[in-house]
C-alpha atoms as an extended CHARMM CRD file, in Angstrom:
* protein
*
       281  EXT
         1         1  MET       CA              7.0320000000      -11.9060000000        9.3430000000  PROA      1               0.0000000000
         2         2  ILE       CA              8.8170000000      -14.8270000000       10.6880000000  PROA      2               0.0000000000
         3         3  GLY       CA              7.0810000000      -16.9840000000       13.6260000000  PROA      3               0.0000000000
         4         4  GLU       CA              9.0110000000      -20.1860000000       13.3600000000  PROA      4               0.0000000000
         5         5  PHE       CA             12.4430000000      -20.9460000000       12.3950000000  PROA      5               0.0000000000
         6         6  ILE       CA             13.3250000000      -24.7510000000       11.7280000000  PROA      6               0.0000000000
         7         7  ARG       CA             16.5790000000      -26.1630000000       11.8940000000  PROA      7               0.0000000000
         8         8  THR       CA             17.4640000000      -29.4160000000       10.0570000000  PROA      8               0.0000000000
         9         9  THR       CA             20.4440000000      -31.8850000000        9.2040000000  PROA      9               0.0000000000
        10        10  SER       CA             19.9070000000      -33.4660000000        5.8420000000  PROA      10              0.0000000000
        11        11  PRO       CA             17.9490000000      -32.3810000000        2.3910000000  PROA      11              0.0000000000
        12        12  ARG       CA             15.1150000000      -35.1850000000        3.7330000000  PROA      12              0.0000000000
        13        13  GLU       CA             14.4220000000      -33.4310000000        6.5470000000  PROA      13              0.0000000000
        14        14  SER       CA             14.6490000000      -30.2290000000        5.3310000000  PROA      14              0.0000000000
        15        15  LEU       CA             12.1420000000      -30.7580000000        2.4650000000  PROA      15              0.0000000000
        16        16  GLY       CA              9.9600000000      -32.9560000000        4.8150000000  PROA      16              0.0000000000
        17        17  ALA       CA              9.8150000000      -29.5270000000        7.3660000000  PROA      17              0.0000000000
        18        18  LEU       CA              8.8690000000      -27.4840000000        4.1670000000  PROA      18              0.0000000000
        19        19  HSD       CA              6.0300000000      -29.8840000000        2.7450000000  PROA      19              0.0000000000
        20        20  ASN       CA              4.7310000000      -30.3470000000        6.4670000000  PROA      20              0.0000000000
        21        21  GLY       CA              4.5370000000      -26.4960000000        6.6780000000  PROA      21              0.0000000000
        22        22  GLY       CA              1.8850000000      -25.4540000000        4.8370000000  PROA      22              0.0000000000
        23        23  GLU       CA              1.4150000000      -21.9810000000        2.8090000000  PROA      23              0.0000000000
        24        24  GLY       CA              4.2420000000      -19.4380000000        3.6460000000  PROA      24              0.0000000000
        25        25  ALA       CA              6.5550000000      -21.9450000000        4.3410000000  PROA      25              0.0000000000
        26        26  GLN       CA             10.3040000000      -20.9690000000        2.6790000000  PROA      26              0.0000000000
        27        27  PHE       CA             13.5120000000      -22.2520000000        2.5350000000  PROA      27              0.0000000000
        28        28  ILE       CA             16.0980000000      -19.9340000000        4.0220000000  PROA      28              0.0000000000
        29        29  ALA       CA             20.2980000000      -20.1740000000        3.1570000000  PROA      29              0.0000000000
        30        30  GLY       CA             21.8030000000      -16.1010000000        2.7790000000  PROA      30              0.0000000000
        31        31  GLY       CA             18.6720000000      -14.5390000000        3.8710000000  PROA      31              0.0000000000
        32        32  THR       CA             19.2060000000      -11.5650000000        1.4590000000  PROA      32              0.0000000000
        33        33  GLU       CA             15.9500000000      -11.6790000000       -0.0650000000  PROA      33              0.0000000000
        34        34  ILE       CA             13.0090000000      -12.9280000000        2.8230000000  PROA      34              0.0000000000
        35        35  LEU       CA             14.9850000000      -10.4150000000        5.4290000000  PROA      35              0.0000000000
        36        36  ARG       CA             14.9010000000       -7.7660000000        2.8000000000  PROA      36              0.0000000000
        37        37  LEU       CA             12.9670000000       -4.5250000000        3.4570000000  PROA      37              0.0000000000
        38        38  GLY       CA             10.3570000000       -4.9680000000        1.0540000000  PROA      38              0.0000000000
        39        39  SER       CA             10.8890000000       -8.4120000000       -0.1680000000  PROA      39              0.0000000000
        40        40  LEU       CA              7.9240000000       -9.8230000000       -2.0390000000  PROA      40              0.0000000000
        41        41  VAL       CA              8.4680000000      -13.4800000000       -0.6160000000  PROA      41              0.0000000000
        42        42  GLU       CA              6.4290000000      -13.8790000000        2.3640000000  PROA      42              0.0000000000
        43        43  ALA       CA              8.0460000000      -16.1110000000        5.1630000000  PROA      43              0.0000000000
        44        44  LYS       CA              5.8370000000      -17.2190000000        8.3190000000  PROA      44              0.0000000000
        45        45  LYS       CA              7.9650000000      -20.1730000000        8.5820000000  PROA      45              0.0000000000
        46        46  VAL       CA             11.2940000000      -20.9000000000        7.4330000000  PROA      46              0.0000000000
        47        47  VAL       CA             13.8050000000      -24.2960000000        7.1560000000  PROA      47              0.0000000000
        48        48  SER       CA             17.2460000000      -23.0060000000        7.5630000000  PROA      48              0.0000000000
        49        49  LEU       CA             19.4740000000      -25.0520000000        5.0640000000  PROA      49              0.0000000000
        50        50  LYS       CA             22.8270000000      -23.8020000000        7.6410000000  PROA      50              0.0000000000
        51        51  GLY       CA             23.2370000000      -27.2340000000        8.4300000000  PROA      51              0.0000000000
        52        52  LEU       CA             23.1840000000      -29.9070000000        5.3810000000  PROA      52              0.0000000000
        53        53  ASN       CA             26.7820000000      -29.3710000000        4.2900000000  PROA      53              0.0000000000
        54        54  LEU       CA             25.6440000000      -28.0940000000        0.3620000000  PROA      54              0.0000000000
        55        55  SER       CA             28.5630000000      -25.3260000000        0.9550000000  PROA      55              0.0000000000
        56        56  GLY       CA             32.0070000000      -25.8980000000       -1.3880000000  PROA      56              0.0000000000
        57        57  ILE       CA             33.1110000000      -26.2520000000       -4.7180000000  PROA      57              0.0000000000
        58        58  SER       CA             35.1160000000      -28.9720000000       -6.3750000000  PROA      58              0.0000000000
        59        59  GLU       CA             36.7460000000      -29.8750000000       -9.8540000000  PROA      59              0.0000000000
        60        60  GLU       CA             37.3490000000      -33.0480000000      -12.0110000000  PROA      60              0.0000000000
        61        61  LYS       CA             38.1990000000      -33.4620000000      -15.1540000000  PROA      61              0.0000000000
        62        62  GLY       CA             36.8360000000      -29.5950000000      -15.8180000000  PROA      62              0.0000000000
        63        63  ILE       CA             33.8730000000      -30.3970000000      -14.6840000000  PROA      63              0.0000000000
        64        64  VAL       CA             33.0070000000      -27.5610000000      -11.9660000000  PROA      64              0.0000000000
        65        65  THR       CA             30.2870000000      -28.1860000000       -8.8750000000  PROA      65              0.0000000000
        66        66  ILE       CA             29.0150000000      -26.1640000000       -6.7770000000  PROA      66              0.0000000000
        67        67  GLY       CA             27.4450000000      -26.6400000000       -3.8370000000  PROA      67              0.0000000000
        68        68  ALA       CA             23.6910000000      -24.5720000000       -3.8480000000  PROA      68              0.0000000000
        69        69  THR       CA             24.7650000000      -23.0980000000       -0.2330000000  PROA      69              0.0000000000
        70        70  THR       CA             28.5540000000      -21.6690000000       -1.6670000000  PROA      70              0.0000000000
        71        71  THR       CA             28.3750000000      -17.6490000000       -0.7660000000  PROA      71              0.0000000000
        72        72  PHE       CA             29.0860000000      -15.2070000000       -4.3210000000  PROA      72              0.0000000000
        73        73  GLN       CA             31.9070000000      -14.3130000000       -2.2550000000  PROA      73              0.0000000000
        74        74  GLU       CA             33.0050000000      -17.8690000000       -2.1200000000  PROA      74              0.0000000000
        75        75  ALA       CA             32.8260000000      -18.5540000000       -5.5280000000  PROA      75              0.0000000000
        76        76  LEU       CA             34.7200000000      -14.9010000000       -6.2450000000  PROA      76              0.0000000000
        77        77  GLU       CA             38.2210000000      -16.5320000000       -4.0830000000  PROA      77              0.0000000000
        78        78  ASN       CA             37.6000000000      -20.4760000000       -5.8630000000  PROA      78              0.0000000000
        79        79  GLU       CA             40.2900000000      -20.6050000000       -8.2910000000  PROA      79              0.0000000000
        80        80  VAL       CA             38.3030000000      -23.3000000000       -9.9000000000  PROA      80              0.0000000000
        81        81  VAL       CA             35.2850000000      -21.4560000000      -11.4910000000  PROA      81              0.0000000000
        82        82  PRO       CA             34.9940000000      -19.9170000000      -14.4420000000  PROA      82              0.0000000000
        83        83  PRO       CA             36.1740000000      -16.8080000000      -15.1040000000  PROA      83              0.0000000000
        84        84  TYR       CA             32.7910000000      -16.3070000000      -17.0360000000  PROA      84              0.0000000000
        85        85  LEU       CA             30.5550000000      -17.2700000000      -13.8730000000  PROA      85              0.0000000000
        86        86  LYS       CA             32.9160000000      -14.7070000000      -12.1270000000  PROA      86              0.0000000000
        87        87  GLU       CA             31.7170000000      -11.9650000000      -13.8280000000  PROA      87              0.0000000000
        88        88  ALA       CA             28.2120000000      -12.3920000000      -13.0990000000  PROA      88              0.0000000000
        89        89  LEU       CA             29.0790000000      -12.7670000000       -9.5190000000  PROA      89              0.0000000000
        90        90  LEU       CA             30.5010000000       -9.6070000000       -9.4390000000  PROA      90              0.0000000000
        91        91  TYR       CA             27.1270000000       -8.0070000000      -10.7190000000  PROA      91              0.0000000000
        92        92  CYS       CA             26.0810000000       -8.3690000000       -6.8390000000  PROA      92              0.0000000000
        93        93  GLY       CA             28.3740000000       -5.0060000000       -5.9950000000  PROA      93              0.0000000000
        94        94  SER       CA             28.1820000000       -5.5750000000       -2.1940000000  PROA      94              0.0000000000
        95        95  TYR       CA             30.5620000000       -6.9940000000       -0.4190000000  PROA      95              0.0000000000
        96        96  THR       CA             28.6270000000       -7.9100000000        2.3420000000  PROA      96              0.0000000000
        97        97  ARG       CA             25.8080000000       -9.2920000000       -0.1780000000  PROA      97              0.0000000000
        98        98  ARG       CA             27.7040000000      -11.4770000000       -1.7020000000  PROA      98              0.0000000000
        99        99  ASN       CA             29.3690000000      -12.9300000000        1.7220000000  PROA      99              0.0000000000
       100       100  MET       CA             25.2570000000      -13.6030000000        2.2980000000  PROA      100             0.0000000000
       101       101  ALA       CA             23.6810000000      -14.3990000000       -0.9770000000  PROA      101             0.0000000000
       102       102  THR       CA             24.3480000000      -17.7750000000       -1.8220000000  PROA      102             0.0000000000
       103       103  ILE       CA             24.0460000000      -19.5140000000       -5.2400000000  PROA      103             0.0000000000
       104       104  GLY       CA             20.9270000000      -21.8150000000       -5.1330000000  PROA      104             0.0000000000
       105       105  GLY       CA             18.9450000000      -18.8550000000       -3.4980000000  PROA      105             0.0000000000
       106       106  ASN       CA             19.6810000000      -16.9080000000       -6.5030000000  PROA      106             0.0000000000
       107       107  ILE       CA             18.8050000000      -19.4340000000       -8.8400000000  PROA      107             0.0000000000
       108       108  ALA       CA             15.7080000000      -20.5220000000       -6.9120000000  PROA      108             0.0000000000
       109       109  LEU       CA             14.0100000000      -16.7960000000       -6.3800000000  PROA      109             0.0000000000
       110       110  ARG       CA             13.5690000000      -16.4530000000      -10.4520000000  PROA      110             0.0000000000
       111       111  ARG       CA             13.8440000000      -13.0270000000      -10.0070000000  PROA      111             0.0000000000
       112       112  ASP       CA             13.8140000000      -11.0560000000      -13.1480000000  PROA      112             0.0000000000
       113       113  ASP       CA             17.3260000000       -9.2830000000      -12.8150000000  PROA      113             0.0000000000
       114       114  SER       CA             18.6790000000      -12.8680000000      -11.5180000000  PROA      114             0.0000000000
       115       115  TYR       CA             22.3140000000      -12.2840000000      -11.2980000000  PROA      115             0.0000000000
       116       116  LEU       CA             23.1560000000      -15.8050000000      -12.3540000000  PROA      116             0.0000000000
       117       117  SER       CA             20.3590000000      -17.1430000000      -14.6100000000  PROA      117             0.0000000000
       118       118  PRO       CA             21.1880000000      -15.5740000000      -17.9450000000  PROA      118             0.0000000000
       119       119  THR       CA             24.7470000000      -16.8080000000      -17.8600000000  PROA      119             0.0000000000
       120       120  LEU       CA             23.7320000000      -20.0430000000      -16.0180000000  PROA      120             0.0000000000
       121       121  ILE       CA             21.7360000000      -20.9020000000      -19.2620000000  PROA      121             0.0000000000
       122       122  ALA       CA             24.0460000000      -20.0450000000      -21.7440000000  PROA      122             0.0000000000
       123       123  ALA       CA             26.4520000000      -22.2160000000      -19.7050000000  PROA      123             0.0000000000
       124       124  LYS       CA             23.9730000000      -25.5280000000      -20.0980000000  PROA      124             0.0000000000
       125       125  ALA       CA             24.4700000000      -25.7030000000      -16.4300000000  PROA      125             0.0000000000
       126       126  ARG       CA             22.9120000000      -28.6570000000      -14.5860000000  PROA      126             0.0000000000
       127       127  LEU       CA             21.0900000000      -28.5610000000      -11.1980000000  PROA      127             0.0000000000
       128       128  ILE       CA             20.8370000000      -31.4520000000       -9.1710000000  PROA      128             0.0000000000
       129       129  LEU       CA             17.7190000000      -31.2050000000       -7.2630000000  PROA      129             0.0000000000
       130       130  GLY       CA             16.0390000000      -32.8400000000       -4.5560000000  PROA      130             0.0000000000
       131       131  ASP       CA             12.5350000000      -33.7280000000       -3.6840000000  PROA      131             0.0000000000
       132       132  ILE       CA             10.1770000000      -35.7960000000       -1.9670000000  PROA      132             0.0000000000
       133       133  ALA       CA              7.8440000000      -38.1160000000       -4.0710000000  PROA      133             0.0000000000
       134       134  SER       CA              4.0330000000      -38.5260000000       -3.2230000000  PROA      134             0.0000000000
       135       135  ASP       CA              4.7300000000      -41.9190000000       -1.3510000000  PROA      135             0.0000000000
       136       136  GLY       CA              7.4580000000      -39.9210000000        0.8920000000  PROA      136             0.0000000000
       137       137  LYS       CA             10.3170000000      -41.5150000000       -0.6460000000  PROA      137             0.0000000000
       138       138  TYR       CA             13.1160000000      -38.8730000000       -1.2790000000  PROA      138             0.0000000000
       139       139  GLY       CA             15.2370000000      -38.9240000000       -4.4420000000  PROA      139             0.0000000000
       140       140  GLU       CA             17.3880000000      -36.6540000000       -6.3930000000  PROA      140             0.0000000000
       141       141  GLU       CA             17.0370000000      -35.4130000000      -10.2160000000  PROA      141             0.0000000000
       142       142  ASN       CA             19.8210000000      -34.1060000000      -12.5500000000  PROA      142             0.0000000000
       143       143  ILE       CA             18.0430000000      -31.5360000000      -14.4250000000  PROA      143             0.0000000000
       144       144  PRO       CA             19.1570000000      -28.6570000000      -17.6310000000  PROA      144             0.0000000000
       145       145  ILE       CA             18.5830000000      -25.1950000000      -15.6900000000  PROA      145             0.0000000000
       146       146  ARG       CA             16.6700000000      -24.5670000000      -18.2780000000  PROA      146             0.0000000000
       147       147  GLU       CA             13.5720000000      -26.9460000000      -17.4100000000  PROA      147             0.0000000000
       148       148  TYR       CA             14.2320000000      -25.3800000000      -14.0940000000  PROA      148             0.0000000000
       149       149  HSD       CA             13.1230000000      -22.3290000000      -15.5380000000  PROA      149             0.0000000000
       150       150  SER       CA             10.7160000000      -23.2540000000      -18.3320000000  PROA      150             0.0000000000
       151       151  PHE       CA              8.7360000000      -25.3590000000      -16.1890000000  PROA      151             0.0000000000
       152       152  ASP       CA              8.7490000000      -23.3230000000      -12.4240000000  PROA      152             0.0000000000
       153       153  GLY       CA              5.5860000000      -24.7640000000      -11.3110000000  PROA      153             0.0000000000
       154       154  HSD       CA              6.5800000000      -28.6530000000      -12.1070000000  PROA      154             0.0000000000
       155       155  PHE       CA              9.8420000000      -28.2030000000       -9.3330000000  PROA      155             0.0000000000
       156       156  GLU       CA              8.4860000000      -26.0620000000       -6.9920000000  PROA      156             0.0000000000
       157       157  GLY       CA              8.9910000000      -27.3740000000       -4.0380000000  PROA      157             0.0000000000
       158       158  SER       CA             12.4480000000      -28.9560000000       -4.9460000000  PROA      158             0.0000000000
       159       159  LEU       CA             15.4940000000      -28.4850000000       -3.2600000000  PROA      159             0.0000000000
       160       160  ILE       CA             18.2450000000      -27.2360000000       -5.2290000000  PROA      160             0.0000000000
       161       161  LEU       CA             21.2850000000      -29.5010000000       -3.6970000000  PROA      161             0.0000000000
       162       162  ARG       CA             24.1110000000      -28.7150000000       -6.6730000000  PROA      162             0.0000000000
       163       163  VAL       CA             25.0990000000      -26.4920000000       -9.6700000000  PROA      163             0.0000000000
       164       164  VAL       CA             27.1310000000      -28.2720000000      -12.1370000000  PROA      164             0.0000000000
       165       165  LEU       CA             28.9690000000      -26.5630000000      -14.7470000000  PROA      165             0.0000000000
       166       166  ASN       CA             30.2020000000      -30.0360000000      -17.3860000000  PROA      166             0.0000000000
       167       167  LYS       CA             31.2420000000      -28.1330000000      -20.4160000000  PROA      167             0.0000000000
       168       168  PRO       CA             34.4270000000      -26.4130000000      -19.1860000000  PROA      168             0.0000000000
       169       169  LYS       CA             35.5250000000      -25.0940000000      -22.9690000000  PROA      169             0.0000000000
       170       170  ARG       CA             32.3360000000      -23.4360000000      -23.8120000000  PROA      170             0.0000000000
       171       171  PHE       CA             32.3570000000      -19.8430000000      -24.9870000000  PROA      171             0.0000000000
       172       172  VAL       CA             30.1090000000      -17.6410000000      -22.6280000000  PROA      172             0.0000000000
       173       173  ALA       CA             29.9430000000      -13.6280000000      -22.1520000000  PROA      173             0.0000000000
       174       174  SER       CA             27.3860000000      -11.7340000000      -20.1280000000  PROA      174             0.0000000000
       175       175  LEU       CA             26.0590000000       -8.1770000000      -20.1060000000  PROA      175             0.0000000000
       176       176  ARG       CA             24.0200000000       -6.5560000000      -17.6110000000  PROA      176             0.0000000000
       177       177  TYR       CA             22.4540000000       -2.7650000000      -17.2760000000  PROA      177             0.0000000000
       178       178  ALA       CA             21.5890000000       -1.0980000000      -13.6900000000  PROA      178             0.0000000000
       179       179  ARG       CA             21.8010000000        2.3090000000      -13.1470000000  PROA      179             0.0000000000
       180       180  THR       CA             24.3950000000        1.5650000000      -10.3310000000  PROA      180             0.0000000000
       181       181  VAL       CA             25.9070000000       -1.5100000000       -8.8700000000  PROA      181             0.0000000000
       182       182  GLN       CA             23.3510000000       -1.7590000000       -5.8250000000  PROA      182             0.0000000000
       183       183  SER       CA             20.5440000000       -1.3920000000       -8.2060000000  PROA      183             0.0000000000
       184       184  PRO       CA             18.0690000000       -4.0940000000       -9.9460000000  PROA      184             0.0000000000
       185       185  ALA       CA             18.7240000000       -4.0740000000      -13.6730000000  PROA      185             0.0000000000
       186       186  ALA       CA             16.7270000000       -3.3970000000      -16.5450000000  PROA      186             0.0000000000
       187       187  LEU       CA             18.5550000000       -6.3170000000      -18.6300000000  PROA      187             0.0000000000
       188       188  THR       CA             20.7070000000       -9.0760000000      -18.0690000000  PROA      188             0.0000000000
       189       189  ILE       CA             21.7480000000      -11.0160000000      -20.9720000000  PROA      189             0.0000000000
       190       190  SER       CA             24.0990000000      -14.1120000000      -21.7210000000  PROA      190             0.0000000000
       191       191  LEU       CA             24.9390000000      -15.7110000000      -25.0030000000  PROA      191             0.0000000000
       192       192  GLY       CA             27.1780000000      -19.0280000000      -24.8130000000  PROA      192             0.0000000000
       193       193  ALA       CA             28.1240000000      -21.6860000000      -27.2890000000  PROA      193             0.0000000000
       194       194  ASP       CA             30.2700000000      -24.3130000000      -28.5720000000  PROA      194             0.0000000000
       195       195  ILE       CA             32.7040000000      -22.9570000000      -30.6560000000  PROA      195             0.0000000000
       196       196  SER       CA             35.2570000000      -26.0760000000      -31.1740000000  PROA      196             0.0000000000
       197       197  SER       CA             34.5310000000      -26.4320000000      -34.6980000000  PROA      197             0.0000000000
       198       198  GLY       CA             34.8000000000      -22.9570000000      -35.6670000000  PROA      198             0.0000000000
       199       199  ALA       CA             31.6530000000      -21.9120000000      -35.7470000000  PROA      199             0.0000000000
       200       200  PRO       CA             29.1090000000      -21.5920000000      -32.9510000000  PROA      200             0.0000000000
       201       201  HSD       CA             26.8630000000      -24.3900000000      -32.1570000000  PROA      201             0.0000000000
       202       202  ASP       CA             24.6970000000      -25.2900000000      -29.4720000000  PROA      202             0.0000000000
       203       203  VAL       CA             23.8000000000      -21.5430000000      -28.7990000000  PROA      203             0.0000000000
       204       204  ARG       CA             21.9870000000      -20.8220000000      -25.8390000000  PROA      204             0.0000000000
       205       205  ILE       CA             21.0200000000      -16.8840000000      -25.5380000000  PROA      205             0.0000000000
       206       206  ALA       CA             19.4310000000      -16.0120000000      -22.1300000000  PROA      206             0.0000000000
       207       207  ALA       CA             17.7910000000      -12.7300000000      -20.4110000000  PROA      207             0.0000000000
       208       208  ALA       CA             16.3750000000      -11.4440000000      -17.1660000000  PROA      208             0.0000000000
       209       209  ILE       CA             14.2370000000       -8.6110000000      -18.1380000000  PROA      209             0.0000000000
       210       210  LYS       CA             13.0690000000       -6.7990000000      -14.9850000000  PROA      210             0.0000000000
       211       211  GLY       CA              9.0070000000       -6.8170000000      -15.7350000000  PROA      211             0.0000000000
       212       212  THR       CA              9.1710000000      -10.0320000000      -18.2130000000  PROA      212             0.0000000000
       213       213  GLY       CA             11.1510000000      -12.7030000000      -16.1220000000  PROA      213             0.0000000000
       214       214  VAL       CA             14.1080000000      -14.5090000000      -17.6040000000  PROA      214             0.0000000000
       215       215  VAL       CA             13.8690000000      -15.9040000000      -21.2390000000  PROA      215             0.0000000000
       216       216  ARG       CA             15.4440000000      -17.6780000000      -23.8360000000  PROA      216             0.0000000000
       217       217  LEU       CA             15.5490000000      -16.2610000000      -27.2920000000  PROA      217             0.0000000000
       218       218  ILE       CA             14.9870000000      -19.4630000000      -29.0210000000  PROA      218             0.0000000000
       219       219  GLU       CA             14.5680000000      -17.6550000000      -32.6640000000  PROA      219             0.0000000000
       220       220  VAL       CA             18.2210000000      -16.0260000000      -32.8820000000  PROA      220             0.0000000000
       221       221  GLU       CA             19.8770000000      -19.0990000000      -31.3310000000  PROA      221             0.0000000000
       222       222  ASN       CA             18.3040000000      -21.3880000000      -34.2270000000  PROA      222             0.0000000000
       223       223  GLY       CA             19.2420000000      -18.7240000000      -36.9720000000  PROA      223             0.0000000000
       224       224  ILE       CA             22.5630000000      -18.4030000000      -35.4470000000  PROA      224             0.0000000000
       225       225  MET       CA             23.1010000000      -22.3560000000      -35.4830000000  PROA      225             0.0000000000
       226       226  GLU       CA             21.9920000000      -22.1500000000      -38.9870000000  PROA      226             0.0000000000
       227       227  GLY       CA             23.4060000000      -19.6580000000      -40.5970000000  PROA      227             0.0000000000
       228       228  HSD       CA             20.4630000000      -17.3980000000      -41.3240000000  PROA      228             0.0000000000
       229       229  TYR       CA             22.1720000000      -14.1460000000      -40.4940000000  PROA      229             0.0000000000
       230       230  ALA       CA             25.2000000000      -12.6600000000      -42.2900000000  PROA      230             0.0000000000
       231       231  THR       CA             25.8510000000       -9.6700000000      -40.3240000000  PROA      231             0.0000000000
       232       232  VAL       CA             25.4970000000       -8.9840000000      -35.7710000000  PROA      232             0.0000000000
       233       233  GLU       CA             23.2330000000       -6.7190000000      -36.7250000000  PROA      233             0.0000000000
       234       234  ASP       CA             20.9760000000       -9.1190000000      -38.7090000000  PROA      234             0.0000000000
       235       235  ALA       CA             20.9140000000      -11.5480000000      -35.5160000000  PROA      235             0.0000000000
       236       236  ALA       CA             19.7870000000       -8.6220000000      -33.2440000000  PROA      236             0.0000000000
       237       237  ALA       CA             17.1870000000       -7.5550000000      -35.7530000000  PROA      237             0.0000000000
       238       238  HSD       CA             15.2800000000      -10.7800000000      -34.0880000000  PROA      238             0.0000000000
       239       239  ALA       CA             15.7840000000      -10.2810000000      -30.7040000000  PROA      239             0.0000000000
       240       240  GLY       CA             12.6650000000      -10.2200000000      -28.4160000000  PROA      240             0.0000000000
       241       241  GLN       CA             10.3140000000      -10.1270000000      -31.1320000000  PROA      241             0.0000000000
       242       242  ASP       CA              7.2490000000      -11.5020000000      -29.5120000000  PROA      242             0.0000000000
       243       243  LEU       CA              8.3730000000      -10.1420000000      -25.8970000000  PROA      243             0.0000000000
       244       244  VAL       CA              6.4230000000       -7.8400000000      -23.7100000000  PROA      244             0.0000000000
       245       245  LEU       CA              9.0270000000       -5.3930000000      -22.4930000000  PROA      245             0.0000000000
       246       246  VAL       CA              7.3400000000       -3.2990000000      -19.8670000000  PROA      246             0.0000000000
       247       247  ASP       CA              8.2620000000        0.4950000000      -18.5030000000  PROA      247             0.0000000000
       248       248  ASP       CA              9.1630000000        0.7480000000      -15.0730000000  PROA      248             0.0000000000
       249       249  ILE       CA             11.7750000000        2.3940000000      -12.6910000000  PROA      249             0.0000000000
       250       250  THR       CA             14.5510000000        0.2940000000      -14.2840000000  PROA      250             0.0000000000
       251       251  GLY       CA             13.3410000000        2.1180000000      -17.7320000000  PROA      251             0.0000000000
       252       252  SER       CA             11.1290000000        2.6120000000      -21.0230000000  PROA      252             0.0000000000
       253       253  GLY       CA              9.9500000000       -0.4560000000      -22.8050000000  PROA      253             0.0000000000
       254       254  ALA       CA             11.4470000000        0.9640000000      -25.8620000000  PROA      254             0.0000000000
       255       255  TYR       CA             14.2160000000        1.2580000000      -23.3220000000  PROA      255             0.0000000000
       256       256  LYS       CA             14.9530000000       -2.4990000000      -23.0860000000  PROA      256             0.0000000000
       257       257  LYS       CA             14.5550000000       -3.4710000000      -26.4970000000  PROA      257             0.0000000000
       258       258  TYR       CA             17.2360000000       -1.3990000000      -27.9600000000  PROA      258             0.0000000000
       259       259  ILE       CA             19.6840000000       -2.5220000000      -24.9670000000  PROA      259             0.0000000000
       260       260  LEU       CA             18.0860000000       -6.3030000000      -25.8690000000  PROA      260             0.0000000000
       261       261  THR       CA             18.7470000000       -5.7740000000      -29.5530000000  PROA      261             0.0000000000
       262       262  ALA       CA             22.1380000000       -4.0050000000      -28.8360000000  PROA      262             0.0000000000
       263       263  SER       CA             23.6880000000       -6.0700000000      -26.1600000000  PROA      263             0.0000000000
       264       264  VAL       CA             22.3490000000       -9.8350000000      -29.0520000000  PROA      264             0.0000000000
       265       265  ALA       CA             24.7710000000       -8.1790000000      -31.5120000000  PROA      265             0.0000000000
       266       266  GLU       CA             27.6050000000       -7.2440000000      -28.8820000000  PROA      266             0.0000000000
       267       267  LEU       CA             27.4960000000      -10.6840000000      -27.3930000000  PROA      267             0.0000000000
       268       268  TYR       CA             27.3230000000      -12.5730000000      -31.4130000000  PROA      268             0.0000000000
       269       269  LYS       CA             30.4600000000      -10.1850000000      -31.9340000000  PROA      269             0.0000000000
       270       270  GLN       CA             32.4510000000      -11.5640000000      -28.8230000000  PROA      270             0.0000000000
       271       271  CYS       CA             31.5420000000      -15.3300000000      -30.2040000000  PROA      271             0.0000000000
       272       272  LEU       CA             32.7450000000      -14.6320000000      -33.6380000000  PROA      272             0.0000000000
       273       273  ASP       CA             35.7580000000      -12.8630000000      -32.0030000000  PROA      273             0.0000000000
       274       274  ALA       CA             36.5110000000      -15.9610000000      -30.0990000000  PROA      274             0.0000000000
       275       275  ILE       CA             36.7340000000      -18.0450000000      -32.6710000000  PROA      275             0.0000000000
       276       276  SER       CA             38.5980000000      -16.1930000000      -34.9050000000  PROA      276             0.0000000000
       277       277  LYS       CA             41.2910000000      -16.5780000000      -32.1940000000  PROA      277             0.0000000000
       278       278  GLY       CA             40.7450000000      -20.1110000000      -31.9190000000  PROA      278             0.0000000000
       279       279  GLY       CA             38.7390000000      -21.0430000000      -28.8630000000  PROA      279             0.0000000000
       280       280  ALA       CA             36.3420000000      -19.5120000000      -25.6260000000  PROA      280             0.0000000000
       281       281  GLN       CA             37.1890000000      -17.1900000000      -23.4540000000  PROA      281             0.0000000000
């Protein structure tokens, strides 16, 4: 139960309040997770980000910057947001929730059914983080989103300030499998690649798998870039061989393996189709 609500006016003040709040202190933006019945996020104190002016979207020379407290709906209605990200935003099927949920909040939760993380990893998005060092100095860091997920313990307590999409010509496509638009997804998966040379390079394939987490399919990424696969089915056959996929309410482990491999084949095919047509989507 939330016992204290703290208002702040700057990233430094917010980080200080979080660090001084002790165990059970959390940031709150849209509140869709912390205030949700049955949430696994336990918060005794919350530090509000509403007064930090972290919302808004800008574009310069094709590079799109999205403030962390920008809501899903605000991003959907903005003309400079890439279509591939708008597709991922619509995976949240509730209009009410889209008006509450924030871009930064969805990333920070690191949920195993994340709407956005697979797409942002495939897009090679970058995060601008704020943090306070051990000597008390405030600083900001620009990191790839893949590092935020790979080294989550290192960034615990950091504050996401902005998301940067700096690959305007990159191909990115995604798929999501859930019983309904309101249900947790068994799988959300995205493939991104630089296809400017007429072949897929700098490939990223990321998946949010319920019960497993957000993972990258690095072996398949490398296989595609090195031209090891004669067909899209060959690539799919190597997907998730080392993953532990569990049975849960969204489906069995065998079902998740099936849709994972089928999705890799489909997304790789879409990438090759885009190359044959001369560019990204």
